[in-house]
C-alpha positions as a Markdown table, in Angstrom:
| # | Residue | x | y | z |
|---|---|---|---|---|
| 1 | Met | -13.3 | 12.1 | -42.2 |
| 2 | Cys | -11.4 | 10.5 | -39.4 |
| 3 | Arg | -14.0 | 7.9 | -38.7 |
| 4 | His | -13.3 | 4.4 | -39.9 |
| 5 | Lys | -14.2 | 3.3 | -43.4 |
| 6 | Val | -16.5 | 0.6 | -42.1 |
| 7 | Glu | -18.7 | 3.4 | -40.8 |
| 8 | Gly | -18.9 | 5.1 | -44.2 |
| 9 | Asp | -16.2 | 7.7 | -43.8 |
| 10 | Leu | -12.7 | 8.1 | -45.2 |
| 11 | Gly | -10.7 | 6.6 | -42.3 |
| 12 | Phe | -8.0 | 9.3 | -42.2 |
| 13 | Arg | -5.7 | 9.4 | -39.2 |
| 14 | Ser | -6.2 | 12.3 | -36.9 |
| 15 | Leu | -2.9 | 14.2 | -37.0 |
| 16 | Arg | -3.8 | 15.9 | -33.8 |
| 17 | Asp | -4.2 | 12.6 | -32.0 |
| 18 | Phe | -1.1 | 11.3 | -33.5 |
| 19 | Asn | 0.8 | 14.4 | -32.3 |
| 20 | Leu | -0.7 | 14.1 | -28.8 |
| 21 | Val | 0.6 | 10.5 | -28.5 |
| 22 | Phe | 4.2 | 11.5 | -29.3 |
| 23 | Leu | 4.0 | 14.5 | -27.0 |
| 24 | Gly | 2.9 | 12.1 | -24.3 |
| 25 | Lys | 6.1 | 10.2 | -24.9 |
| 26 | Gln | 8.1 | 13.3 | -24.1 |
| 27 | Glu | 6.1 | 13.6 | -20.8 |
| 28 | Trp | 6.8 | 10.0 | -20.0 |
| 29 | Cys | 10.5 | 10.8 | -20.3 |
| 30 | Leu | 10.1 | 13.8 | -17.9 |
| 31 | Leu | 8.5 | 11.4 | -15.4 |
| 32 | Thr | 10.9 | 8.5 | -15.7 |
| 33 | Gln | 14.1 | 10.4 | -16.2 |
| 34 | Pro | 13.8 | 13.3 | -13.6 |
| 35 | Ser | 17.5 | 13.7 | -13.4 |
| 36 | Ser | 17.9 | 14.5 | -17.1 |
| 37 | Leu | 18.8 | 18.0 | -18.0 |
| 38 | Val | 15.5 | 18.7 | -19.8 |
| 39 | Ala | 13.5 | 17.4 | -16.9 |
| 40 | Arg | 15.4 | 19.5 | -14.4 |
| 41 | Ile | 15.0 | 22.7 | -16.5 |
| 42 | Tyr | 11.2 | 22.2 | -16.9 |
| 43 | Lys | 10.8 | 21.5 | -13.2 |
| 44 | Ala | 12.8 | 24.6 | -12.2 |
| 45 | Arg | 10.7 | 26.7 | -14.7 |
| 46 | Tyr | 7.2 | 25.3 | -14.4 |
| 47 | Tyr | 6.7 | 23.2 | -11.3 |
| 48 | Ser | 9.5 | 23.9 | -8.9 |
| 49 | Arg | 7.3 | 23.5 | -5.8 |
| 50 | Gly | 5.4 | 20.5 | -7.0 |
| 51 | Ser | 5.6 | 17.6 | -9.4 |
| 52 | Phe | 4.7 | 17.0 | -13.0 |
| 53 | Leu | 1.4 | 15.6 | -11.8 |
| 54 | Thr | 0.3 | 19.1 | -10.6 |
| 55 | Ala | 2.1 | 21.1 | -13.2 |
| 56 | Thr | 0.1 | 23.7 | -15.2 |
| 57 | Val | 0.8 | 25.7 | -18.3 |
| 58 | Gly | 1.8 | 28.7 | -16.1 |
| 59 | Glu | 2.5 | 32.2 | -17.1 |
| 60 | Tyr | 4.3 | 33.0 | -20.4 |
| 61 | Pro | 5.0 | 29.3 | -21.3 |
| 62 | Ser | 7.2 | 28.3 | -24.2 |
| 63 | Phe | 5.5 | 26.9 | -27.2 |
| 64 | Ile | 7.1 | 23.5 | -26.5 |
| 65 | Trp | 5.8 | 23.4 | -22.9 |
| 66 | Arg | 2.3 | 24.5 | -23.9 |
| 67 | Ser | 2.3 | 21.7 | -26.5 |
| 68 | Ile | 3.5 | 19.1 | -23.9 |
| 69 | Met | 0.8 | 20.1 | -21.5 |
| 70 | Glu | -1.8 | 19.3 | -24.2 |
| 71 | Ala | -1.0 | 15.7 | -23.7 |
| 72 | Gln | -1.0 | 15.8 | -19.9 |
| 73 | Pro | -4.6 | 14.3 | -19.6 |
| 74 | Leu | -3.6 | 11.3 | -21.7 |
| 75 | Val | -0.5 | 10.6 | -19.7 |
| 76 | Leu | -2.2 | 11.1 | -16.3 |
| 77 | Ser | -4.9 | 8.7 | -17.3 |
| 78 | Gly | -2.5 | 5.8 | -17.6 |
| 79 | Ile | 0.4 | 6.3 | -15.2 |
| 80 | Gln | 0.8 | 4.6 | -11.9 |
| 81 | Arg | 3.5 | 4.3 | -9.3 |
| 82 | Ser | 4.7 | 0.7 | -8.8 |
| 83 | Ile | 5.6 | 0.0 | -5.2 |
| 84 | Gly | 9.1 | -1.2 | -4.3 |
| 85 | Ala | 10.5 | 0.1 | -1.1 |
| 86 | Gly | 7.6 | 2.6 | -0.9 |
| 87 | Ser | 9.8 | 5.4 | 0.4 |
| 88 | Thr | 9.2 | 7.8 | -2.5 |
| 89 | Val | 5.5 | 7.3 | -3.1 |
| 90 | Ser | 3.1 | 9.7 | -1.4 |
| 91 | Ile | 0.1 | 7.8 | 0.1 |
| 92 | Leu | -2.3 | 10.7 | -0.7 |
| 93 | His | -0.8 | 12.5 | -3.7 |
| 94 | Asp | 0.5 | 9.8 | -6.0 |
| 95 | Pro | -1.5 | 7.4 | -8.2 |
| 96 | Trp | -0.4 | 4.0 | -6.9 |
| 97 | Leu | -3.6 | 2.0 | -6.6 |
| 98 | Asn | -4.6 | -0.6 | -9.3 |
| 99 | Cys | -7.7 | 1.2 | -10.4 |
| 100 | Val | -8.1 | 2.7 | -13.9 |
| 101 | Glu | -11.0 | 5.0 | -12.9 |
| 102 | Asn | -9.2 | 6.5 | -9.9 |
| 103 | Pro | -5.7 | 5.3 | -8.8 |
| 104 | Tyr | -5.6 | 7.7 | -5.9 |
| 105 | Val | -6.5 | 7.0 | -2.3 |
| 106 | Ile | -9.9 | 8.5 | -1.4 |
| 107 | Thr | -9.5 | 8.1 | 2.4 |
| 108 | Ser | -8.8 | 11.3 | 4.2 |
| 109 | His | -7.0 | 11.0 | 7.5 |
| 110 | Leu | -4.6 | 13.2 | 9.4 |
| 111 | Ala | -2.2 | 10.3 | 10.0 |
| 112 | Leu | -1.7 | 10.0 | 6.3 |
| 113 | Glu | -0.6 | 13.6 | 5.6 |
| 114 | Gly | 2.9 | 13.8 | 4.3 |
| 115 | Arg | 3.5 | 10.0 | 4.7 |
| 116 | Thr | 4.9 | 7.6 | 2.1 |
| 117 | Val | 3.6 | 4.1 | 1.3 |
| 118 | Asn | 6.3 | 2.4 | 3.4 |
| 119 | Ala | 4.5 | 3.8 | 6.5 |
| 120 | Leu | 1.9 | 1.1 | 5.8 |
| 121 | Phe | 4.4 | -1.8 | 6.0 |
| 122 | Glu | 5.0 | -3.9 | 9.1 |
| 123 | Val | 8.0 | -2.8 | 11.2 |
| 124 | Asn | 11.3 | -4.2 | 9.7 |
| 125 | Asn | 9.3 | -6.3 | 7.3 |
| 126 | Gln | 8.3 | -5.3 | 3.7 |
| 127 | Cys | 4.7 | -6.5 | 3.9 |
| 128 | Trp | 1.4 | -4.7 | 4.5 |
| 129 | Asp | 0.4 | -4.0 | 8.0 |
| 130 | Val | -3.1 | -5.3 | 7.5 |
| 131 | Glu | -4.4 | -4.2 | 10.9 |
| 132 | Leu | -3.3 | -0.6 | 10.4 |
| 133 | Ile | -4.8 | -0.5 | 6.9 |
| 134 | Arg | -8.1 | -1.8 | 8.0 |
| 135 | Asp | -8.2 | 0.7 | 10.9 |
| 136 | Ile | -7.5 | 3.8 | 8.7 |
| 137 | Phe | -8.7 | 3.2 | 5.2 |
| 138 | Lys | -12.1 | 3.0 | 3.6 |
| 139 | Pro | -13.2 | -0.4 | 2.4 |
| 140 | Arg | -12.5 | 0.5 | -1.3 |
| 141 | Asp | -8.9 | 1.6 | -0.5 |
| 142 | Gln | -8.3 | -1.4 | 1.8 |
| 143 | Gln | -9.2 | -3.8 | -1.0 |
| 144 | Leu | -7.0 | -2.1 | -3.5 |
| 145 | Ile | -4.0 | -1.7 | -1.2 |
| 146 | Leu | -4.0 | -5.3 | 0.0 |
| 147 | Ser | -4.3 | -6.5 | -3.6 |
| 148 | Ile | -0.9 | -5.1 | -4.4 |
| 149 | Gln | 1.8 | -7.8 | -4.2 |
| 150 | Leu | 5.0 | -6.7 | -2.4 |
| 151 | Ser | 8.4 | -8.2 | -2.9 |
| 152 | Ser | 11.2 | -8.2 | -0.3 |
| 153 | Asn | 13.6 | -7.9 | -3.2 |
| 154 | Ser | 12.1 | -4.7 | -4.6 |
| 155 | Lys | 14.0 | -1.6 | -3.6 |
| 156 | Asp | 13.0 | 1.1 | -6.0 |
| 157 | Asp | 9.6 | 2.6 | -6.7 |
| 158 | Phe | 9.0 | 3.4 | -10.3 |
| 159 | Trp | 6.5 | 4.7 | -12.8 |
| 160 | Ala | 4.5 | 2.3 | -14.9 |
| 161 | Trp | 2.1 | 2.7 | -17.8 |
| 162 | Lys | -1.0 | 0.7 | -17.0 |
| 163 | Phe | -1.9 | -0.1 | -20.6 |
| 164 | Asp | 1.2 | -2.0 | -21.7 |
| 165 | Thr | 2.2 | -5.5 | -20.6 |
| 166 | Tyr | 5.7 | -4.3 | -19.7 |
| 167 | Gly | 4.5 | -1.1 | -18.0 |
| 168 | Val | 6.2 | 1.1 | -20.6 |
| 169 | Tyr | 4.6 | 4.0 | -22.5 |
| 170 | Thr | 4.4 | 2.9 | -26.2 |
| 171 | Val | 2.8 | 4.5 | -29.2 |
| 172 | Lys | 0.5 | 1.6 | -29.8 |
| 173 | Ser | -0.9 | 1.5 | -26.2 |
| 174 | Ala | -1.2 | 5.3 | -26.0 |
| 175 | Cys | -3.2 | 5.4 | -29.3 |
| 176 | Lys | -5.5 | 2.7 | -27.9 |
| 177 | Arg | -5.9 | 4.6 | -24.6 |
| 178 | Leu | -6.6 | 7.9 | -26.4 |
| 179 | Gly | -9.3 | 6.1 | -28.5 |
| 180 | Glu | -10.9 | 4.9 | -25.3 |
| 181 | Leu | -10.9 | 8.3 | -23.7 |
| 182 | Lys | -12.6 | 9.7 | -26.8 |
| 183 | Gly | -15.1 | 7.0 | -26.9 |
| 184 | Tyr | -14.0 | 5.4 | -30.1 |
| 185 | Asn | -14.8 | 1.8 | -30.8 |
| 186 | Asn | -12.2 | -0.7 | -31.9 |
| 187 | His | -12.4 | 0.4 | -35.5 |
| 188 | His | -11.0 | 3.8 | -34.5 |
| 189 | Ile | -7.8 | 2.5 | -32.9 |
| 190 | Tyr | -5.3 | 2.9 | -35.7 |
| 191 | Lys | -2.1 | 0.9 | -36.0 |
| 192 | Leu | 0.4 | 3.7 | -36.3 |
| 193 | Glu | 3.8 | 3.2 | -37.6 |
| 194 | Ser | 6.4 | 4.7 | -35.3 |
| 195 | Pro | 8.4 | 7.6 | -37.0 |
| 196 | Pro | 12.0 | 8.3 | -36.0 |
| 197 | Ser | 12.4 | 9.1 | -32.3 |
| 198 | Leu | 12.0 | 12.7 | -31.3 |
| 199 | Pro | 15.0 | 14.5 | -30.0 |
């Protein structure tokens, strides 16, 4: 019934998909506002020794947390760390490469363990150390890293949503991304009206 009318079905919106998109918006807030009271409570309760990227449902989760985690695959498929100073982005454990299929570094090297992206900059200069990158990383990673444009004016690293022009998680872009993950064609990507903001 949820397939589009052009395919002979009723074209109803999937309420589950609609709900997942808005749960994803709550996850986006946990990522981009880590100092908020809600984010600090969830971190202390469910991923005190890690990050939201590695969070699991855990033991005896609340109904809200279990619901939020249902949307985790959707959010993880579209988030990326945008590089500013590079001091808060893990080289190996954060998604920071411009690659939809796999935004993580695939190179494994002892010199990269526990290091942040700014370790790949030239000394006292916010630009890539090309020689170092070519010595350590696999060709695929080299290409993706060097394609990232750095700015000397950028100070803060931040989270970005890859499927929106402005890098912000939106209902429209998340609906489209969810459709892509489910293998829908363009007819399945509904234009959803945004309901009032969730608390």
